[in-house]
N, C-alpha and C positions, 0 to 999 in steps of 0.2 A: 296934431298927429305927426309923429316923427317919420320923415320920408327920406329915402336915399335916391339920388339921381344917378343912375348907373348900376353896376353890379355890386353885390355885397358877398364877399368870400370869407367864410370863417372855417374853412376845411382844414384838416390835419392839425387841430389844436387841442385834442383830448377834451373837448367840451362835454359836459354832462347836462347842460341846460341851455335853452335859448331865451331865457328870461332877459328882458331888457332890449330885445331886438327891435329895430325899426318896424313900424306897422305897414309901410308901403315901400316896395322896392321897384324902381323904374328900370330894372334890368334883371339879371339872373340872381338867384339866391343859392349859394353853394354851401351847405353845412355837412357835406359828406365826409366820411373817414374821421369821425369823432367817436365819442362814447355815449351818445344820446340814447336815453331810454324813453323819452317823451318829446313830443313836438310842441308842448305847451310853451307859449311865448313866441312862437314863430310869427313872421309877418302875416298880415291878413290878406294882402293883395300883392301879387308878384306879376309884373308886366311881361316877364319872359319865362325862363325855366326855373324850376324848383328841384334841387338835387339833394336828397337826404339818404342816399345809399351808403352802405358800409358803416352802419351804426348798430345799435342794439335795440331797435324798435320792435314792438309787438302790437302797436296801436297807432292809428293816424289821428287820434284825438288831439286837437290843438293845431293841426296842420292849416296851411293857408285856405281861406274860403274861395279865393280865385287865383288860378295860375293861368296866365294867358298863353304860355308856351307849354313845354313838356313837363311832366311830373315823373320824377325818377326816384324809385324807392327799392330797387332790387339789391341783392347781395348783403343782407343784414348779417352781421357777425355771429348772431345767435342762431342762424339758420331759418328764421321766420321768413315766410314768403307771403307778401300781400297779394290781393286779387284786384283786378281792374274794378270790380264792383265795390270793394272797400274804398278805393280811391274816390270813385264817383259819389259815394255816399257822403263823403266829407268835403269834397272840393269840386268846383266847376273848373274843368281843364279845357283849354283851348287848343292844345297840341296833342301829342301822343302821351300815353301812359306806359311807362316801362316798369314792369314788376318782375 
């Protein structure tokens, strides 16, 4: 299983997919400020914060199963607003949930 020791930042890259991402991140995973419409391919476990704000998401399908820090998904470019319940349905979060 592909693992990153430390933070993984792919923000501000106009990404449309997370396919090929490492499965375990031993730090923060920042994919905010891209053009993602799906979280399919996202890491499964993040040892710190997960930040997917400022994309075009309408679903959390494919999001990490475990985020030990904060889960941040507010300010979607398309105006969609997630709920805390949606996040909890898809992911076990150890920190705060920012929607």
